[in-house]
C-alpha positions in Angstrom: 13.3 170.9 160.3 11.1 170.8 163.5 11.8 169.0 166.5 8.8 166.5 166.2 9.8 165.5 162.7 12.1 162.5 162.3 13.8 160.9 159.5 12.4 157.5 158.6 14.9 155.2 157.1 13.3 152.3 155.1 15.7 149.5 154.8 15.9 148.0 151.3 14.1 144.8 151.0 15.7 142.2 148.9 13.4 139.9 147.0 14.4 136.3 147.2 16.3 135.1 144.2 14.5 132.6 142.0 16.0 129.7 139.9 16.7 130.3 136.2 14.2 128.8 133.9 15.7 127.5 130.6 14.6 125.8 127.4 14.2 122.1 127.5 16.6 121.6 124.7 19.4 123.1 126.8 18.5 120.8 129.7 18.6 117.7 127.3 22.1 118.7 126.1 23.2 119.0 129.8 21.6 115.6 130.5 23.4 114.1 127.6 26.8 115.6 128.7 26.5 114.2 132.3 25.4 110.9 131.2 28.4 110.7 128.8 30.7 111.7 131.6 29.1 109.2 134.0 29.5 106.4 131.4 33.1 107.2 130.9 33.7 107.2 134.7 31.8 103.9 135.0 33.9 102.3 132.2 37.0 103.4 134.1 35.9 101.6 137.2 35.2 98.5 135.1 38.7 98.7 133.8 40.0 99.1 137.3 38.3 95.8 138.2 40.1 94.0 135.5 37.3 94.4 132.9 35.4 91.5 134.6 31.7 91.3 133.5 28.8 91.3 136.1 29.3 94.4 138.1 28.1 96.9 135.6 25.3 98.4 137.8 27.8 98.9 140.8 30.3 100.7 138.5 27.4 102.9 137.1 26.1 103.8 140.6 29.6 104.6 141.8 30.3 106.8 138.8 27.0 108.6 139.3 27.6 109.2 142.9 30.9 110.8 142.1 29.6 112.9 139.2 26.3 114.1 140.7 25.1 115.1 144.2 21.9 113.5 145.4 18.8 115.7 145.5 15.9 114.1 147.2 12.5 114.9 145.8 8.9 114.9 146.9 6.0 115.4 144.4 2.4 115.9 145.4 -0.5 117.1 143.7 -4.1 118.4 144.1 -6.9 119.4 141.8 -5.2 122.5 140.6 -1.4 122.2 141.3 1.7 119.9 141.3 3.9 120.7 144.2 7.6 119.6 144.0 10.0 119.7 146.8 13.7 119.1 146.1 16.4 119.3 148.8 19.4 121.3 147.4 21.4 122.4 150.3 24.5 124.6 149.6 22.9 125.9 146.2 22.1 129.5 145.5 19.0 130.3 143.5 21.1 131.6 140.6 22.9 128.3 140.4 19.7 126.4 139.8 18.2 125.8 136.4 14.6 124.6 135.9 13.0 123.4 132.7 9.3 122.2 132.2 7.8 120.6 129.0 4.5 119.0 129.2 4.7 116.5 132.2 8.6 116.5 132.3 10.5 118.5 134.8 14.3 118.8 134.7 16.2 120.6 137.5 19.9 121.0 137.7 22.3 122.9 139.7 26.1 123.7 140.0 27.8 125.5 142.6 30.9 127.5 142.0 34.0 125.5 142.9 35.9 126.4 146.1 39.6 127.0 145.6 41.9 125.1 148.0 45.4 125.9 148.6 48.2 124.0 146.8 49.5 123.5 150.3 46.3 121.6 151.5 46.4 117.7 151.2 43.0 116.2 151.4 43.0 113.4 153.8 39.2 112.4 153.5 36.5 114.0 151.3 32.9 113.1 150.9 32.1 116.2 149.0 32.4 114.4 145.7 30.3 116.6 143.5 29.1 120.2 143.3 26.2 119.7 140.9 22.9 117.7 140.7 20.5 117.0 137.9 17.0 115.5 138.2 14.8 114.5 135.4 11.2 113.9 136.8 8.0 112.8 135.3 5.1 114.8 136.8 1.6 113.4 137.6 0.0 115.5 134.8 0.9 118.3 132.3 1.5 121.7 133.8 1.3 125.3 132.5 4.7 126.6 131.7 3.8 130.2 132.6 3.0 131.4 136.1 5.3 129.0 137.9 6.2 129.8 141.6 9.7 128.8 142.4 11.2 129.5 145.8 14.4 128.5 147.4 14.5 128.6 151.3 16.7 126.8 153.7 18.1 124.5 151.0 14.7 123.4 149.8 13.6 124.3 146.3 9.7 124.5 146.2 7.9 124.6 142.8 4.2 125.1 142.5 3.0 124.3 139.1 -0.5 124.9 137.8 -2.0 121.9 136.1 -3.2 122.4 132.5 -6.9 122.4 132.2 -8.1 119.1 130.8 -9.8 119.3 127.4 -12.6 117.0 126.7 -12.9 115.1 123.4 -14.8 116.9 120.7 -17.3 115.1 118.6 -17.0 115.7 115.0 -19.8 114.9 112.6 -18.8 113.3 109.3 -20.8 114.4 106.2 -21.1 112.5 103.0 -19.7 114.2 100.0 
């Protein structure tokens, strides 16, 4: 090798991981499972209160807050796209699942559980859940192919292409 030749080391560029896209049926099953779990927890709270009627909504909200983490959403659209932003701090792309069918978007995520030592005693904990689930109606139907999904700084950004609107077709009726 000559003195003026140098070795060029090209660092490996990692592509950002993207959320997993799954079938709508799988997401509906997950939604049903979480709803059932939330209902059972709400019923436990109802029993804790002495089975007195009148606070069902409070029981449900408390159960839901302990079952699911909040994931604030912002949905905007323009002529060609529907844009969805979902705050999901602490989740990795491979822990997030996305499903789209017509104008319905379901996004869920579950983080791997952190193990705590048996010696540790939790004094106070606001980390109630390590999962989220959002079922969202979109402003229009979108294409299910060519979806841009990116996770950066705890924000999932979905760019969805709107389906082309088809105009009504006039059919002429003939006499037989």
